[in-house]
All heavy atoms as an XYZ file, in Angstrom:
839
protein
N     -37.391     65.162     40.151
C     -36.391     65.532     39.303
C     -36.848     66.710     38.411
O     -37.971     66.712     38.083
C     -36.052     64.295     38.286
C     -34.860     64.497     37.402
S     -34.290     63.039     36.616
C     -33.759     62.052     37.966
N     -35.997     67.526     38.091
C     -36.350     68.811     37.303
C     -36.804     68.526     36.020
O     -36.099     67.487     35.334
C     -35.100     69.847     37.344
C     -34.750     70.201     38.754
C     -33.484     71.164     38.567
C     -33.159     71.658     39.956
N     -31.838     72.370     39.891
N     -37.673     69.170     35.444
C     -38.193     68.999     34.041
C     -36.903     69.207     33.047
O     -36.997     68.540     32.035
C     -39.256     70.071     33.834
N     -36.010     70.050     33.425
C     -34.853     70.281     32.554
C     -34.063     69.071     32.331
O     -33.294     68.922     31.382
C     -33.987     71.396     33.063
C     -34.571     72.838     32.876
O     -35.555     72.937     32.154
O     -34.033     73.790     33.497
N     -34.221     68.135     33.264
C     -33.302     66.932     33.209
C     -33.614     66.068     31.904
O     -32.695     65.395     31.519
C     -33.610     66.015     34.416
N     -34.810     66.105     31.410
C     -35.174     65.293     30.245
C     -34.972     66.040     29.006
O     -34.799     65.560     27.918
C     -36.695     64.810     30.223
C     -36.854     63.804     31.481
C     -37.473     65.974     30.321
N     -34.661     67.368     29.132
C     -34.437     68.178     27.883
C     -33.212     67.524     27.025
O     -32.134     67.241     27.656
C     -34.057     69.605     28.100
C     -34.002     70.507     26.954
C     -33.970     71.962     27.383
N     -35.199     72.377     27.981
C     -35.317     73.256     28.891
N     -34.320     73.959     29.200
N     -36.508     73.605     29.463
N     -33.389     67.252     25.892
C     -32.345     66.645     25.060
C     -32.446     65.101     25.073
O     -31.792     64.508     24.171
N     -33.311     64.554     25.929
C     -33.300     63.153     26.004
C     -34.703     62.676     25.728
O     -35.032     61.444     25.753
C     -32.924     62.642     27.391
C     -31.405     63.134     27.655
N     -30.377     62.568     26.932
C     -30.924     63.987     28.454
C     -29.206     63.151     27.425
N     -29.707     63.938     28.418
N     -35.712     63.600     25.502
C     -37.075     63.362     25.397
C     -37.412     62.367     24.180
O     -38.046     61.333     24.422
C     -37.938     64.573     25.268
C     -39.475     64.261     25.075
C     -39.955     63.684     26.298
C     -40.064     65.608     24.873
N     -36.694     62.527     23.247
C     -36.933     61.644     21.946
C     -36.535     60.165     22.325
O     -37.366     59.258     22.175
C     -36.158     62.080     20.738
C     -36.605     63.415     20.227
O     -37.678     63.909     20.685
O     -36.161     63.851     19.118
N     -35.409     60.064     22.884
C     -34.886     58.689     23.342
C     -35.938     58.030     24.253
O     -36.217     56.839     24.252
N     -36.409     58.744     25.249
C     -37.332     58.295     26.281
C     -38.651     57.775     25.681
O     -39.128     56.765     25.944
C     -37.656     59.319     27.359
C     -36.593     59.774     28.164
C     -37.050     61.039     29.076
C     -35.976     58.709     29.107
N     -39.146     58.539     24.764
C     -40.441     58.204     24.034
C     -40.138     57.000     23.091
O     -41.033     56.105     23.141
C     -41.028     59.415     23.211
C     -41.279     60.623     24.048
C     -41.717     61.745     23.067
C     -42.365     60.389     25.079
N     -39.126     56.944     22.416
C     -38.925     55.815     21.491
C     -38.697     54.543     22.436
O     -39.226     53.491     21.975
C     -37.610     56.094     20.651
C     -37.734     57.205     19.670
C     -36.354     57.477     19.005
C     -38.888     57.028     18.643
N     -38.070     54.713     23.490
C     -37.765     53.590     24.399
C     -39.104     52.971     24.847
O     -39.151     51.674     24.885
C     -36.857     53.845     25.465
N     -39.994     53.829     25.363
C     -41.245     53.221     25.952
C     -42.160     52.626     24.921
O     -42.963     51.864     25.248
C     -42.035     54.251     26.871
C     -41.152     54.590     28.092
C     -42.521     55.502     26.115
N     -41.950     53.152     23.666
C     -42.751     52.517     22.508
C     -42.212     51.293     21.970
O     -42.826     50.737     21.104
C     -42.984     53.709     21.569
C     -43.939     54.648     21.917
C     -43.870     55.943     20.950
C     -45.381     54.204     21.965
N     -41.013     51.053     22.357
C     -40.256     49.775     21.819
C     -41.052     48.407     21.973
O     -41.234     47.785     20.996
C     -38.869     49.698     22.348
C     -37.992     48.562     21.720
C     -36.690     48.481     22.315
O     -36.527     48.818     23.420
O     -35.759     48.075     21.579
N     -41.613     48.212     23.000
C     -42.364     46.921     23.200
C     -43.618     46.809     22.448
O     -44.097     45.747     22.202
C     -42.758     46.873     24.770
C     -41.805     47.850     25.480
C     -41.511     48.867     24.414
N     -44.347     48.030     22.082
C     -45.438     47.944     21.336
C     -46.172     49.358     21.426
O     -45.814     50.194     22.151
N     -47.205     49.590     20.596
C     -48.007     50.674     20.423
C     -48.604     51.127     21.800
O     -49.063     50.309     22.509
C     -49.041     50.396     19.460
C     -48.631     49.174     18.655
C     -47.749     48.451     19.759
N     -48.682     52.460     22.025
C     -49.308     52.972     23.219
C     -49.959     54.287     22.801
O     -49.439     54.908     21.828
C     -48.314     53.323     24.322
C     -47.491     52.178     25.014
C     -46.444     52.748     25.849
C     -48.407     51.240     25.733
N     -51.041     54.714     23.454
C     -51.692     55.968     23.349
C     -50.888     57.027     24.217
O     -49.950     56.531     25.122
C     -53.152     55.981     23.485
C     -53.577     55.451     24.911
N     -53.535     56.439     25.872
C     -53.827     54.271     25.437
C     -53.930     55.700     27.077
N     -54.127     54.482     26.711
N     -51.142     58.297     24.009
C     -50.341     59.366     24.671
C     -50.367     59.159     26.110
O     -49.313     59.334     26.754
N     -51.391     59.053     26.934
C     -51.421     58.883     28.342
C     -50.800     57.601     28.762
O     -50.028     57.681     29.803
C     -52.867     59.003     28.858
C     -53.572     60.254     28.947
C     -54.627     60.562     28.039
C     -53.005     61.295     29.682
C     -55.223     61.837     28.037
C     -53.614     62.596     29.819
C     -54.620     62.775     28.902
O     -55.294     64.023     28.846
N     -50.720     56.623     27.997
C     -50.124     55.383     28.358
C     -48.456     55.612     28.263
O     -47.740     55.030     28.907
C     -50.424     54.218     27.484
N     -48.067     56.450     27.257
C     -46.632     56.738     27.117
C     -46.238     57.575     28.346
O     -45.253     57.160     28.916
C     -46.458     57.655     25.832
C     -45.116     58.293     25.851
C     -46.780     56.854     24.620
N     -47.097     58.515     28.776
C     -46.754     59.277     30.004
C     -46.593     58.393     31.115
O     -45.632     58.415     31.961
C     -47.840     60.363     30.306
C     -47.646     61.441     29.107
C     -47.580     61.046     31.664
C     -48.857     62.354     29.124
N     -47.586     57.440     31.386
C     -47.529     56.477     32.390
C     -46.364     55.581     32.383
O     -45.714     55.256     33.371
C     -48.745     55.675     32.509
N     -45.957     55.115     31.141
C     -44.763     54.200     31.031
C     -43.560     54.851     31.439
O     -42.623     54.301     32.082
C     -44.815     53.740     29.734
N     -43.377     56.134     31.085
C     -42.127     56.893     31.423
C     -42.078     57.074     32.986
O     -41.025     56.752     33.572
C     -42.086     58.337     30.768
C     -40.902     59.095     31.351
C     -41.814     58.050     29.234
N     -43.034     57.360     33.468
C     -43.207     57.526     34.972
C     -42.880     56.226     35.693
O     -42.204     56.151     36.525
C     -44.580     58.191     35.419
C     -44.631     58.527     36.837
C     -45.981     59.337     37.247
O     -46.863     59.225     36.537
N     -45.905     59.954     38.321
N     -43.582     55.121     35.220
C     -43.442     53.836     35.863
C     -41.881     53.393     35.749
O     -41.264     52.888     36.674
C     -44.402     52.858     35.113
C     -44.385     51.406     35.823
C     -45.315     50.479     35.249
N     -44.987     50.210     33.735
C     -45.652     50.684     32.745
N     -46.705     51.468     32.798
N     -45.244     50.407     31.472
N     -41.330     53.435     34.438
C     -40.029     52.931     34.229
C     -39.044     53.757     34.982
O     -37.931     53.331     35.272
C     -39.734     52.909     32.691
C     -40.549     51.678     32.112
C     -40.417     51.679     30.657
N     -39.189     51.392     30.120
C     -38.815     51.075     28.865
N     -39.876     50.933     27.968
N     -37.667     50.826     28.535
N     -39.377     55.084     35.258
C     -38.246     55.872     36.018
C     -38.516     55.844     37.503
O     -37.905     56.691     38.202
C     -38.545     57.381     35.552
O     -39.755     57.906     35.879
N     -39.455     54.928     37.915
C     -39.676     54.935     39.438
C     -40.409     56.229     39.889
O     -40.350     56.533     41.108
N     -41.086     56.831     39.103
C     -41.774     58.080     39.496
C     -41.005     59.285     39.402
O     -41.517     60.378     39.709
N     -39.722     59.246     39.037
C     -38.786     60.326     38.953
C     -39.074     61.354     37.867
O     -38.849     62.515     37.889
C     -37.377     59.953     38.876
N     -39.672     60.764     36.758
C     -39.892     61.606     35.547
C     -41.404     61.741     35.419
O     -42.151     60.640     35.240
C     -39.282     61.121     34.322
C     -37.691     60.895     34.332
C     -37.350     60.214     33.060
C     -37.059     62.229     34.564
N     -41.987     62.876     35.342
C     -43.370     63.229     35.092
C     -43.511     64.181     33.896
O     -43.199     65.321     34.007
C     -43.970     63.759     36.317
C     -44.056     62.871     37.488
C     -44.806     63.490     38.675
O     -45.689     64.371     38.403
O     -44.519     63.140     39.800
N     -43.972     63.490     32.784
C     -44.047     64.312     31.566
C     -45.474     64.820     31.422
O     -46.419     64.205     31.962
C     -43.759     63.532     30.342
C     -42.325     62.793     30.329
C     -42.036     61.944     29.062
C     -41.365     63.889     30.352
N     -45.464     66.068     30.972
C     -46.926     66.673     30.789
C     -47.370     66.447     29.350
O     -46.594     66.398     28.411
C     -46.730     68.162     31.224
C     -46.393     68.424     32.543
C     -46.167     69.823     32.855
N     -45.579     70.009     34.122
C     -45.962     70.957     34.999
N     -46.774     71.847     34.574
N     -45.466     71.028     36.158
N     -48.622     66.548     29.300
C     -49.312     66.287     27.944
C     -48.810     67.406     27.003
O     -48.716     67.215     25.809
C     -50.837     66.372     28.043
O     -51.305     67.471     28.733
C     -51.343     65.165     28.783
N     -48.625     68.714     27.412
C     -48.188     69.684     26.601
C     -46.798     69.452     26.113
O     -46.414     70.233     25.140
N     -46.135     68.629     26.695
C     -44.759     68.316     26.302
C     -44.767     66.981     25.275
O     -44.170     67.022     24.313
C     -43.808     67.947     27.456
O     -43.788     69.046     28.317
C     -42.419     67.442     27.021
N     -45.622     66.020     25.765
C     -45.557     64.687     25.105
C     -46.212     64.685     23.649
O     -45.654     64.132     22.771
C     -46.262     63.757     26.023
C     -45.643     62.291     25.698
C     -47.689     63.678     25.878
C     -44.517     61.989     26.407
N     -47.305     65.288     23.590
C     -48.024     65.300     22.294
C     -47.305     66.031     21.124
O     -47.208     65.485     20.076
C     -49.557     65.700     22.404
C     -50.297     64.749     23.047
C     -50.865     64.942     24.435
C     -50.698     63.468     22.448
C     -51.538     63.910     25.083
C     -51.345     62.535     23.149
C     -51.932     62.729     24.409
O     -52.561     61.785     24.949
N     -46.800     67.361     21.440
C     -45.978     67.813     20.255
C     -44.790     67.022     19.957
O     -44.429     66.843     18.721
C     -45.625     69.225     20.949
C     -46.625     69.481     21.892
C     -46.971     68.168     22.475
N     -44.099     66.394     20.950
C     -43.125     65.478     20.716
C     -43.443     64.281     19.850
O     -42.743     63.880     18.920
C     -42.291     65.122     21.959
N     -44.530     63.670     20.231
C     -45.010     62.487     19.444
C     -45.371     62.755     18.042
O     -45.003     62.128     17.060
C     -46.154     61.835     20.126
C     -45.966     61.085     21.511
C     -47.293     60.796     22.187
C     -45.165     59.946     21.194
N     -46.033     63.955     17.760
C     -46.269     64.411     16.542
C     -45.115     64.704     15.721
O     -45.036     64.385     14.506
C     -47.242     65.697     16.568
C     -48.573     65.306     17.116
O     -49.111     64.285     16.915
N     -49.215     66.300     17.691
N     -44.122     65.246     16.258
C     -42.802     65.635     15.649
C     -42.079     64.308     15.138
O     -41.526     64.230     14.123
C     -41.916     66.450     16.517
C     -40.594     66.953     15.931
C     -39.804     67.799     16.763
N     -39.711     67.453     18.176
C     -39.028     66.391     18.570
N     -38.196     65.702     17.847
N     -39.010     66.065     19.910
N     -42.036     63.422     16.088
C     -41.332     62.134     15.803
C     -42.074     61.409     14.728
O     -41.557     60.683     13.815
C     -41.352     61.181     17.031
C     -40.418     61.799     18.075
C     -40.610     60.813     19.410
C     -38.915     61.702     17.771
N     -43.439     61.569     14.558
C     -44.166     60.889     13.546
C     -43.865     61.644     12.149
O     -43.682     60.990     11.202
C     -45.731     60.951     13.795
C     -46.464     60.274     12.739
C     -47.963     60.136     13.059
O     -48.457     60.934     13.991
O     -48.687     59.430     12.446
N     -43.697     63.008     12.182
C     -43.330     63.780     10.932
C     -41.983     63.315     10.565
O     -41.781     63.259      9.325
C     -43.506     65.165     11.239
C     -44.881     65.805     11.238
C     -44.851     67.390     11.065
N     -43.875     67.920     12.116
C     -44.233     68.299     13.404
N     -45.461     67.972     13.895
N     -43.413     68.798     14.236
N     -41.111     62.972     11.393
C     -39.866     62.620     11.084
C     -39.707     61.076     10.679
O     -38.666     60.653     10.052
C     -38.846     62.822     12.351
C     -38.610     64.251     12.619
C     -37.841     64.266     13.942
C     -37.815     64.958     11.580
N     -40.821     60.350     10.689
C     -40.788     59.021     10.258
C     -40.486     58.001     11.348
O     -40.149     56.866     10.987
N     -40.219     58.441     12.474
C     -39.753     57.514     13.515
C     -40.919     56.863     14.144
O     -40.669     55.791     14.914
C     -38.929     58.292     14.642
C     -37.737     59.147     14.024
C     -37.019     59.866     15.138
C     -36.692     58.336     13.194
N     -42.021     57.449     14.158
C     -43.308     56.818     14.646
C     -44.310     56.726     13.568
O     -44.368     57.513     12.706
C     -43.779     57.622     15.836
C     -43.036     57.767     17.116
C     -43.691     58.674     18.172
C     -42.492     56.481     17.686
N     -45.195     55.823     13.793
C     -46.484     55.794     12.921
C     -47.609     55.927     13.963
O     -47.418     55.559     15.165
C     -46.655     54.440     12.132
O     -46.674     53.388     12.982
N     -48.843     56.302     13.509
C     -49.934     56.314     14.453
C     -51.279     56.002     13.814
O     -51.296     55.932     12.548
C     -50.016     57.718     15.067
O     -50.457     58.621     14.059
N     -52.174     55.506     14.593
C     -53.469     55.052     14.115
C     -54.544     55.446     15.135
O     -54.113     55.189     16.347
C     -53.470     53.630     13.686
N     -55.669     55.681     14.735
C     -56.728     55.936     15.654
C     -57.396     54.685     16.006
O     -57.662     53.777     15.288
C     -57.811     56.804     15.144
C     -57.443     58.251     15.038
C     -57.021     58.926     13.955
C     -57.428     59.211     15.992
N     -56.866     60.160     14.231
C     -57.015     60.381     15.520
C     -57.799     59.211     17.467
C     -56.964     61.509     16.273
C     -57.637     60.339     18.140
C     -57.285     61.441     17.540
N     -57.538     54.382     17.327
C     -58.141     53.234     17.898
C     -59.279     53.590     18.777
O     -59.332     54.679     19.496
C     -57.078     52.408     18.660
C     -56.071     51.729     17.713
C     -55.152     51.003     18.486
O     -55.218     50.630     19.745
O     -54.132     50.473     17.830
N     -60.332     52.690     18.914
C     -61.484     52.966     19.750
C     -61.254     52.093     21.015
O     -60.866     50.902     20.935
C     -62.679     52.570     18.986
O     -62.926     53.435     17.979
N     -61.697     52.666     22.082
C     -61.739     52.013     23.390
C     -63.018     52.360     24.035
O     -63.222     53.334     24.521
C     -60.597     52.456     24.160
O     -60.762     51.942     25.526
N     -64.037     51.508     23.867
C     -65.352     51.846     24.155
C     -65.931     52.924     23.358
O     -65.884     52.811     22.040
N     -66.374     54.050     23.883
C     -66.815     55.128     23.063
C     -65.710     56.119     22.825
O     -66.001     57.071     22.196
C     -68.039     55.834     23.896
C     -69.176     54.926     23.900
C     -70.358     55.696     24.380
O     -70.471     56.975     24.403
O     -71.367     54.943     24.947
N     -64.585     56.010     23.451
C     -63.434     56.867     23.219
C     -62.609     56.482     22.036
O     -62.307     55.368     21.839
C     -62.572     56.848     24.420
C     -63.380     57.405     25.680
C     -62.333     57.345     26.820
N     -61.958     58.841     27.036
C     -61.088     59.110     27.988
N     -60.489     58.151     28.784
N     -60.722     60.341     28.080
N     -61.993     57.514     21.265
C     -61.145     57.193     20.300
C     -59.683     57.895     20.813
O     -59.713     58.903     21.348
C     -61.498     57.905     18.997
C     -62.672     57.154     18.364
C     -62.940     57.763     17.037
N     -61.576     57.802     16.218
C     -61.493     58.498     15.143
N     -62.456     59.230     14.652
N     -60.383     58.474     14.404
N     -58.757     57.097     20.643
C     -57.410     57.714     20.965
C     -56.353     57.242     19.879
O     -56.510     56.161     19.257
C     -57.039     57.264     22.314
C     -57.059     55.703     22.467
C     -56.944     55.391     23.900
N     -56.864     53.865     24.228
C     -57.100     53.327     25.311
N     -57.162     54.090     26.408
N     -57.032     52.053     25.370
N     -55.418     58.094     19.810
C     -54.305     57.889     18.786
C     -53.227     57.058     19.462
O     -52.718     57.387     20.423
C     -53.815     59.218     18.291
C     -52.995     59.079     17.066
C     -52.862     60.471     16.510
N     -52.429     60.334     15.095
C     -53.152     60.275     14.045
N     -54.568     60.370     14.272
N     -52.742     60.122     12.921
N     -52.954     55.852     18.784
C     -51.868     55.054     19.282
C     -50.647     55.177     18.370
O     -50.592     55.312     17.277
C     -52.277     53.650     19.326
S     -53.434     53.288     20.692
N     -49.493     55.228     19.082
C     -48.067     55.515     18.393
C     -47.231     54.184     18.453
O     -47.293     53.479     19.479
C     -47.466     56.632     19.099
C     -48.138     57.930     18.931
C     -49.141     58.286     19.935
C     -47.952     58.685     17.924
C     -49.867     59.387     19.893
C     -48.722     60.049     17.872
C     -49.548     60.364     18.711
O     -50.275     61.453     18.744
N     -46.510     53.945     17.426
C     -45.754     52.682     17.350
C     -44.487     53.203     16.586
O     -44.375     54.128     15.786
C     -46.478     51.651     16.610
N     -43.304     52.446     17.059
C     -42.045     52.654     16.369
C     -42.062     52.143     14.850
O     -42.598     51.115     14.660
C     -41.027     51.879     17.092
C     -40.506     52.399     18.481
C     -39.225     51.651     18.862
C     -39.865     53.834     18.271
N     -41.327     52.888     14.118
C     -41.161     52.405     12.719
C     -39.736     51.771     12.694
O     -39.107     51.795     13.688
C     -41.200     53.581     11.643
O     -40.135     54.530     12.051
C     -42.535     54.288     11.641
N     -39.315     51.242     11.658
C     -37.938     50.730     11.454
C     -37.000     51.869     11.724
O     -35.972     51.624     12.355
C     -37.750     50.084     10.081
C     -38.496     48.701      9.992
O     -38.955     48.185     11.046
O     -38.655     48.236      8.958
N     -37.263     52.970     11.117
C     -36.304     54.164     11.330
C     -36.297     54.491     12.807
O     -35.286     54.908     13.323
C     -36.851     55.364     10.479
N     -37.505     54.449     13.527
C     -37.476     54.719     14.968
C     -36.660     53.726     15.731
O     -36.018     54.169     16.641
N     -36.638     52.454     15.320
C     -35.853     51.508     16.038
C     -34.343     51.725     15.822
O     -33.464     51.758     16.772
C     -36.096     50.072     15.504
C     -37.520     49.605     16.043
C     -37.884     48.184     15.663
N     -39.293     47.911     15.927
C     -39.823     47.727     17.049
N     -39.179     47.822     18.075
N     -41.092     47.484     17.048
N     -33.977     52.273     14.654
C     -32.537     52.520     14.269
C     -32.144     53.809     15.139
O     -31.182     53.815     15.733
C     -32.420     52.845     12.884
N     -33.073     54.703     15.239
C     -32.787     55.958     15.986
C     -32.506     55.687     17.418
O     -31.807     56.150     18.021
C     -33.757     57.036     15.686
O     -33.772     57.334     14.305
C     -33.616     58.333     16.490
N     -33.449     54.841     17.881
C     -33.441     54.402     19.326
C     -32.077     53.756     19.643
O     -31.427     54.026     20.600
C     -34.499     53.480     19.717
C     -34.614     52.852     21.164
C     -34.457     53.969     22.173
C     -35.694     52.002     21.378
N     -31.566     52.907     18.616
C     -30.322     52.264     18.971
C     -29.202     53.342     18.957
O     -28.239     53.295     19.798
C     -30.071     51.313     17.897
N     -29.236     54.249     18.117
C     -28.319     55.457     18.161
C     -28.492     56.214     19.486
O     -27.396     56.607     20.078
N     -29.602     56.441     19.960
C     -29.833     57.193     21.170
C     -29.190     56.452     22.334
O     -28.627     57.033     23.273
C     -31.302     57.390     21.346
C     -32.055     58.369     20.503
C     -31.785     59.773     20.877
O     -31.470     60.155     22.068
O     -31.956     60.688     19.934
N     -29.436     55.101     22.345
C     -28.765     54.348     23.461
C     -27.259     54.389     23.382
O     -26.602     54.559     24.436
C     -29.274     52.968     23.321
C     -30.711     52.737     23.789
C     -31.257     51.284     23.775
N     -32.509     51.190     24.515
C     -33.473     50.413     24.015
N     -33.351     49.709     22.867
N     -34.626     50.372     24.863
N     -26.685     54.237     22.266
C     -25.249     54.317     22.146
C     -24.647     55.674     22.565
O     -23.791     55.818     23.249
C     -24.801     54.024     20.670
N     -25.394     56.755     22.236
C     -25.029     58.100     22.565
C     -25.142     58.327     24.168
O     -24.319     58.965     24.707
C     -25.777     59.207     21.823
N     -26.127     57.801     24.657
C     -26.346     57.900     26.153
C     -25.278     57.020     26.744
O     -24.756     57.628     27.822
C     -27.802     57.231     26.540
C     -28.077     57.304     27.908
C     -27.990     56.260     28.858
C     -28.247     58.383     28.757
N     -28.308     56.598     30.114
C     -28.369     57.956     30.115
C     -28.253     59.786     28.498
C     -28.565     58.897     31.160
C     -28.493     60.726     29.619
C     -28.609     60.186     30.868
N     -24.894     55.924     26.363
C     -23.890     55.193     26.994
C     -22.604     55.900     27.041
O     -21.813     56.095     28.055
C     -23.722     53.750     26.455
N     -22.302     56.522     25.889
C     -21.014     57.313     25.696
C     -21.005     58.498     26.700
O     -20.067     58.811     27.304
C     -20.817     57.657     24.230
C     -19.572     58.525     23.915
C     -19.505     58.984     22.531
O     -19.922     58.050     21.632
O     -19.058     60.019     22.242
N     -22.319     59.223     26.754
C     -22.411     60.386     27.546
C     -22.228     60.131     28.999
O     -21.559     60.722     29.701
C     -23.810     61.084     27.315
C     -24.156     62.164     28.085
C     -23.581     63.381     27.958
C     -25.030     62.033     29.148
C     -23.944     64.562     28.705
C     -25.315     63.121     30.012
C     -24.797     64.378     29.834
N     -23.028     59.017     29.400
C     -22.871     58.684     30.835
C     -21.484     58.201     31.234
O     -21.149     58.483     32.419
C     -23.932     57.671     31.284
O     -23.804     56.439     30.542
C     -25.368     58.234     31.114
N     -20.774     57.498     30.462
C     -19.427     57.059     30.727
C     -18.507     58.291     30.869
O     -17.694     58.358     31.822
C     -18.877     56.157     29.600
C     -17.543     55.581     29.954
C     -17.020     54.750     28.814
O     -17.826     54.059     28.084
O     -15.775     54.568     28.730
N     -18.665     59.205     30.045
C     -17.867     60.474     29.955
C     -18.024     61.300     31.321
O     -17.127     61.678     32.095
C     -18.049     61.322     28.745
N     -19.428     61.525     31.691
C     -19.779     62.314     32.813
C     -19.380     61.507     34.042
O     -18.872     62.052     35.047
C     -21.176     62.618     32.886
C     -21.666     63.431     31.708
C     -21.693     63.242     34.190
C     -20.972     64.777     31.658
N     -19.589     60.196     34.055
C     -19.268     59.317     35.236
C     -17.663     59.408     35.489
O     -17.348     59.391     36.619
N     -16.963     59.385     34.401
C     -15.507     59.428     34.643
C     -14.897     60.822     35.219
O     -13.916     60.757     35.874
C     -14.662     59.140     33.238
O     -14.976     60.085     32.395
N     -15.837     61.782     35.049
C     -15.462     63.019     35.626
C     -15.938     63.151     37.132
O     -15.290     63.561     38.125
C     -16.010     64.209     34.785
C     -15.837     65.551     35.596
C     -15.393     64.243     33.457
N     -17.194     62.758     37.245
C     -17.826     62.980     38.624
C     -17.366     61.774     39.541
O     -17.257     62.106     40.778
C     -19.375     62.722     38.402
C     -20.071     63.862     37.808
C     -21.591     63.517     37.608
C     -19.761     65.274     38.487
N     -17.001     60.597     39.070
C     -16.464     59.500     39.920
C     -15.274     58.934     39.420
O     -15.139     57.791     38.970
C     -17.545     58.475     39.977
C     -18.909     58.867     40.572
O     -18.922     59.506     41.593
N     -20.038     58.580     39.930
N     -14.061     59.760     39.491
C     -12.914     59.418     38.980
C     -12.277     58.250     39.678
O     -12.269     58.134     40.894
C     -12.043     60.526     38.934
C     -12.519     61.347     40.149
C     -14.004     61.117     40.155
N     -11.777     57.306     38.959
C     -11.004     56.262     39.569
C      -9.525     56.754     39.627
O      -9.068     57.863     39.366
N      -8.602     55.803     40.151
C      -7.197     56.133     40.196
C      -6.756     56.580     38.824
O      -6.979     55.822     37.919
C      -6.483     54.890     40.786
C      -7.600     53.871     40.921
C      -8.954     54.378     40.503
N      -5.866     57.583     38.740
C      -5.221     57.921     37.483
C      -4.105     57.109     37.295
O      -3.115     56.989     38.112
C      -4.865     59.476     37.700
O      -5.957     60.144     38.020
C      -4.278     59.981     36.273
N      -4.002     56.367     36.104
C      -2.898     55.501     35.654
C      -1.589     56.334     35.737
O      -1.621     57.474     35.188
C      -3.330     54.973     34.235
C      -4.754     55.217     34.175
C      -5.059     56.513     34.995
N      -0.647     55.681     36.310
C       0.856     56.312     36.167
C       1.121     57.270     37.280
O       2.124     57.700     37.402
N      -0.026     57.651     38.040
C       0.346     58.540     39.230
C       0.369     57.675     40.455
O      -0.342     56.826     40.734
C      -0.805     59.549     39.445
C      -0.889     60.614     38.335
C      -2.068     61.509     38.656
C       0.344     61.423     38.260
N       1.368     57.956     41.386
C       1.520     57.444     42.641
C       0.461     57.863     43.653
O       0.080     59.103     43.567
C       3.010     57.721     43.246
N      -0.075     56.903     44.295
C      -1.149     57.358     45.282
C      -0.585     57.293     46.838
O       0.354     56.798     46.992
C      -2.330     56.284     45.323
O      -1.907     55.106     45.338
C      -3.113     56.657     43.943
């Protein structure tokens, strides 16, 4: 799938994969890839600036965690992030319904077939 396909939807994707619980950056990338069946491959150069921006907006919180000798930053949804995710889901449903009705039209009411 083209990288442009996620443009405009990246925030929703990131918030959705963080909904079950905190993840570090590489785990976020892996979760998006796994949940999309491998269709979406996000790059670190895309993901980390977006995670930092979402944190600045108050939609995520983060904390440093140690894993052996490695330290990594883990991100979690805030209450504001959960509310934003609900809005993203509603907007996505409206968008896909509108696009679907154009790409896959059903019979037009009132017209003879």
